[in-house]
C-alpha positions as CSV (number, residue, x, y, z in Angstrom):
1,X,6.9,11.7,7.6
2,X,8.5,13.6,4.7
3,X,8.8,12.1,1.2
4,X,12.0,10.3,0.4
5,X,12.7,12.6,-2.5
6,X,13.1,15.5,0.0
7,X,16.1,13.6,1.3
8,X,17.9,13.1,-2.0
9,X,16.4,9.7,-2.8
10,X,15.7,9.5,-6.5
11,X,15.1,5.7,-7.0
12,X,13.5,2.9,-5.1
13,X,13.6,-0.9,-5.6
14,X,10.6,-2.8,-4.5
15,X,10.4,-6.5,-3.8
16,X,14.1,-7.1,-3.0
17,X,13.2,-8.4,0.5
18,X,11.0,-11.2,-1.0
19,X,7.8,-9.6,0.4
20,X,5.4,-7.6,-1.7
21,X,1.8,-7.1,-2.7
22,X,1.7,-8.4,-6.2
23,X,0.6,-10.7,-7.6
24,X,-2.2,-11.0,-5.1
25,X,-5.7,-12.6,-5.4
26,X,-8.4,-10.8,-3.5
27,X,-8.7,-13.6,-1.0
28,X,-4.9,-13.2,-0.2
29,X,-4.8,-9.5,0.4
30,X,-4.9,-9.8,4.2
31,X,-2.0,-12.3,4.1
32,X,0.0,-9.9,2.0
33,X,-0.6,-7.0,4.3
34,X,0.3,-9.2,7.4
35,X,3.6,-10.1,5.7
36,X,4.4,-6.4,5.4
37,X,3.4,-5.8,9.0
38,X,5.8,-8.5,10.2
39,X,8.7,-8.0,7.8
40,X,8.6,-4.2,7.2
41,X,6.9,-3.0,10.4
42,X,4.3,-1.1,8.4
43,X,1.2,-0.6,10.5
44,X,-1.8,-2.6,9.3
45,X,-4.1,0.4,9.3
46,X,-1.7,2.3,7.0
47,X,-1.7,-0.6,4.5
48,X,-5.5,-1.0,4.7
49,X,-6.0,2.7,4.0
50,X,-3.2,3.2,1.5
51,X,-3.4,0.2,-0.9
52,X,-6.0,0.5,-3.6
53,X,-5.8,-3.1,-4.8
54,X,-6.6,-2.1,-8.4
55,X,-4.5,-5.0,-9.7
56,X,-4.1,-8.7,-9.3
57,X,-1.2,-9.8,-11.5
58,X,2.4,-8.5,-11.3
59,X,2.2,-6.7,-14.7
60,X,-1.0,-5.0,-13.6
61,X,0.7,-3.9,-10.4
62,X,3.6,-2.3,-12.4
63,X,1.0,-0.6,-14.7
64,X,-1.0,0.7,-11.7
65,X,2.2,2.2,-10.2
66,X,3.1,3.9,-13.4
67,X,-0.4,5.4,-13.7
68,X,0.1,7.2,-10.4
69,X,2.9,9.3,-12.0
70,X,5.5,8.7,-9.2
71,X,8.0,11.3,-8.5
72,X,10.7,8.7,-7.8
73,X,12.2,6.2,-10.3
74,X,10.6,2.8,-9.6
75,X,12.3,-0.6,-10.1
76,X,10.4,-3.8,-9.4
77,X,11.8,-7.2,-8.5
78,X,9.5,-10.2,-8.4
79,X,9.1,-11.0,-4.7
80,X,9.0,-14.6,-3.8
81,X,6.3,-14.6,-1.1
82,X,3.4,-13.2,-3.1
83,X,4.2,-15.4,-6.0
84,X,4.2,-18.5,-3.7
85,X,0.8,-17.5,-2.3
86,X,-0.5,-16.8,-5.8
87,X,0.2,-20.3,-7.2
88,X,-0.6,-22.3,-4.1
């Protein structure tokens, strides 16, 4: 799979489908990954290997993404599903 930037994509918006991985308590990580498997058809193994989980709150997630020096412009919407799991 080639990077999105190779195809002219310069910006991505995350969380607009209502599914995401932040905020997420450690005990809810599997639930968050299963949501992405079901909604976005991302293989569970890819999520398991690719997500570092070096955040818990939504602001920490945004900060963690910025520290990775992404080559695309990132925009974040607060996805409903992980917020619901976080407060319940």
